[in-house]
Structures are given as structure tokens and as C-alpha cells.
N, C-alpha and C positions, 0 to 999 in steps of 0.2 A: 543444566543451567536454565535462567529466562530471561527474556530480554523484554524490553518494554518502549515501545516509542514515547518520545516525551517532548511537551510544548513548553518553552521555556516565557511566558511574560506572550504577548501578542507581536507578532515577527519574531519570534526568539532574541527578544533584546535583552534577556539576561544572558545568555551569552555573550554579547556585545560588552557587557558590565564583568563579566567572568574574563573578555578577551584582554582587556585594560588592565587586568590586575597581573597578567602573566604570571598565572600561577598552573600547576597542574592539579591542585585538587578545587574542588567545585562545591559549593553549598546551591544544589539542585533543590528547588524550593515551586512548590505549590501557595496558591494564594484563598479568594474566596474567601475576602473579608477581612474586618478590622479583627476578627480574634487570634487565639495565642495559643501555641502547644498545648499548655495547662488547659485548655477549656473545651478538649475533645474530650468525648464526642456528646459532652451534654450541653454545651454552651454555645456551638459554632452558629447557631441562629439558623433561618429557614432556609434551606436549598432544592434548587432544580434537580430530578431523583439523579439526572446523569453525573450531578456535581458531587453529591454525598456519594455515589458508585465510586466516584474517583479518587474522592477523600480519603474513604475506607480502607480501598485498596493502597491508596498511600500510607498509613499508618498500618497497616498490617503486613507492611512487608517484614518487618521486624520477626514474624511467625517463620517466614521462608526457609529452610535449611538450606540453601541453591543457590549459587552464585546468580548476581543478578546484574544484568548491563542494560543500561537506559542510553538510548539513539535518540539524537537528536539531528535534525536535518536542518542546517542552516546556510543560504546562499548555496556556493558551491562546493560545501564540505557535508560529510557525515562525520558527526563527532559520536564517539563510543564511550561511555563512561562507564567505568567498574564502580558500584558503592560498594565502598568501606567499613561504614556504619550505617546499620538500617534501623535505628532509634530517631526519631524525629525530634529537633530540636527548633528553638527560634533562629530564625536568619538572621544574617547579620543585614545590619541598616541600610546600606548601600542596595539592598536588593529593595525595598519597600517599594511598591507599586503607586502612584499617585495618579491620581484621573479625576476629570471636572465630572461632577452629577448636581443635579439642581442648583446649577450656577456656584457649585462650592468645591474644592479641593478636599477629595475625601483619599484616605490610603489604605490600602491592601497588604497586610503583612505576611511574608513569606514564613511558611513552614518549611525548614529543610532538612535532608538528610544528606551525608558526606560521601564524596565521591572522586575517582580521579578519573582524568582524561587517559584512556586504554588504547584508543588508536583514534588517529584522525584520518579519514577516506574522502579523496576526491570521486565527486557524485561520476562525472565521465568516465570514470572507469571500471566503473561496475551496472550490470544489467537494469533496465528501465523497469521491470518489476518491483527493485527492491528501491531505487536511486531514486524512485519519483513516489514514493510512499507518503508524502507530504502534501500531494496533491488527491489520493484518494482522500474523499470524503469519510468514510468510516475509520480512519486515523486523523486525519487533520481537523476535525471537529472536537476532537479529545484532546486535555491534557495530558493524560496518562493511561496509556491502554498498550494490554500484552499484543507481541507480535505473534501472529499464527499463521500456520501453513507453511507455504513457501519463504516468506519473509521470517518466519523464525528460523528453518531449516539455511536461511542463506547466512542471518544472524551467526549463527552455531559454525556455519563454514568459515568466516570471517574470525571469530575468534579462535576456532581450532587449528586454523590454516588447512581447512582438509577442504579438497574437489566436491564438487555436488553435478551427479550423473544426468545427465536428461536424455532422453532419446525418445520416440514417439511414442511408448504409453505413456509419459508423463509430462512431453514438452508446454503443453496449454496450462499446466499449474504454472508456468514460469513465463507467462506472456501479460503484459500491462496491458489494460482494455481497451488501450489505443493500438496496440502491436496485433489483439487479436481482431480488431475492426479491419487493421489492412491486410491481416491476411483471409479474410476471407473476401476481401476486394482485390487481393491477387488471385483466389480460386476463381473468381467470376470475372477473371481478364483475359481473356483470349480470341481465338479465331470466330467461336460461335457463340461470345459473350460479351457485354458490356455491363460496366459497373459504375456507378453517380459519381462514387469520390469513397477515398480511402478510410475514411471515416464518419459517423452518423453526423447529420445535418441540426439544427436547431428546431426539426419537426418532433413533437412529443410523441414518443416510442416508436416513431419510424426514422431508420438509420438510412438503410440504401436502397437503390432504387437497381434492379439489372432489367437486362431488356436479353433475353434467349432467341436466337434463329433457330435454333430446335432443341428436341429436347434434350434436357442435361440431369442423367443421373437421378429419374424420380422425379425432377421438375419439369412441367411442360412449358414449352415454347411460349413468348410472349412476354408481357413486363410482369414482375412481381417486386412488391414490397419486402424489405428484411428487416427485422428488429435483432438487433446484434446484442446479447448478453453473456458475459463472462459469469455467467451462474446456470443452476439449473432450473428450467422450467417443463412444467410437464404437458403444458398446453399453450398456442398462439394467444397473443390477447389481442392481435391485430387483424386488417385484412390483407396477410398475408402470411410469409413463413416467420417463425421465430428460430432464431442459430444462437444455440448454448453448447454449456461441455456438458451436458446426459447423454441420453441416448437419442436416436433420429425413431421417429415415428411419425410419418407421413401422413395418417391419418389426422393427426391432431395438428398437422403441419409445423412439423416441429423438427429443426435438421440438429442434428449433435455431432459429437466428437468422433465417431465411429464414422460416419459418411466424411467428415473434415478428413480426417486421418489418411484414408483410401484416396482423396482428390490431391494432398500432397506427395504420396508414395508414387504417383504418375507425373509430378513435377517435377525435374531437375532444376527447375530456376529456383522454387520455391523451398527444396531440399536445401539448395546453396544459399538461401534469404537465412534461411534460420541457424545453418551450420557458422556461415561465416560474417552475418552481420547480428541476429539477434544475440546469440548464444557465444559470441564470441570472446570471452575473456578469461582473465588468468586461475578462476575458481572453477570453472567449470567444464568436465569433461563430456565431448558431445558425441553422440552415439546415434548420428539422426541419420539413417539411409532409406532407402526405397523398397519397393520389393522386390 
């Protein structure tokens, strides 16, 4: 099966229209102008490369042999829609999007596929790495994009109602960016270390400032700036240390997930935080233990 993040008009107001109809079936729609389904692909106008990629992706769903689910993150809920007919059609008139341009009201026409509500989930009942996807820029700037990695795994778990196992070998894959920064704050908050905040401030590239009263597992005593990224870096780009999910390389001032995991194993309070707060959800099997 395949899972797609979907945004239905600005602020997902397409979901509002559907909710007022009180139906299980929905016309999931993309827009991008006044052209209609029969105009694709030759007469759809000039599109930005991101837009054209999404348009092609939507129209090419009919060639997929797998079950397809669309995920819409709206207010306090996550709506999962199962596609029932992958053939694109001109959407209903109530979904036409009217907006003002050059002091004129212009319409953008819906191109739709048929789907039905599979299930509605309460965001608060699911882990942050998934429930807050709509605040992730790599997703929220798109209308339609495939869920990948941990988001895809969790989507499968929700549809199949199977548990997802999380341990000290893979835990970092299931943290939100804010949770990852909070983890680093906790590591550097102890009797010999102080950390400036639980997450990065507004300074470009510089996230956390630490003060060490003694050497700390490869870091010398004194003050250091940290750049915290939930991705892989080869070397730091700041006057300080970069903390990432790759390997540790102190020569390049890079601290990796191997170093982070060793610090977690030494701290019962952090182990408890991960087990009882971050990953304490119904579909997660927690196997996070110390050394």
C-alpha cells in the first residue's frame, strides 16, 4: 500500500465542505487553475516545477496497483481516506475555489478522485513525529506527497492495526525535530552542565548554548554552541558542534547518534522520558533499556 500526505485547499477548507455534506465518500481534489481534466497534460498552462510534479503524481495514481490512502491533518484530527477510484474526473461545483487576483474574482477548478473515509484519528492519541507532520515544511508546502520512512511505517501500522517496535537502535527515527532538540537539552542538563533552552532559538544555524564545568565525553570544559539537526551532516557549519543522526566525528566537530545513545543508556531519567512520555502510545511496542 502507498500513503500520501494531502492538503485540500488552503487551511484544508475542502474538508470543511465535505464535513457539511455529511457523507462518507469524498471528492479529493487538486486545482492549479481553470483547466479541466480533459486538458491534461497538454493544455494545463505554465506550472511551477513543484506544481507540475504534483499534478503528474495525482493523474498517474491510476497506474498504481497498490491500495492508496490519503492522509489529511486538519485541526485536532487526522483523516485517513482510502481511494476507491483512481481515475481523475472534473470535481463537483461546490468544490470550485474562488479567489481574488488583480481585483477580479477568478476560479480554480477541482480535478478529483473518489475516496472514502477509512478512519478518523485524534491527533492527541498518536506520537508527535506523525501527528505533527503538517508542521513539517517538507510536507506542508505540498498539496500531495508520499509519506516516507517513519511516517509511512506508522501509517501502515494504523491501517493494519499492527504495533511498531521502537528500541535504542531506531528510536531517533521516531522523534519529531522538537523532541530531538529536547533530548539534547536533557543530556546536557546535569550536575556538570547547563543548557540554554530545550529547543533552538531564532539565531540562524545556532540552536543551543552549553556550559560545561568539566570535560564531557569528548567535549572540553567551557562554553559551546550546538547546531541540532535531525538529519545527517559530514562536518559542522558553525563555530561549535553539530549534533546529527549520523556517526560521531570529533575531528570535524560532529556528534552523532552513537554518542547520544551512550548518554541515554547512562540516564534513567531520559530512558523513562522516552518510554513513558515520548513513545507511550497504543501501537508502539517500547523496548528501550539502559546498558
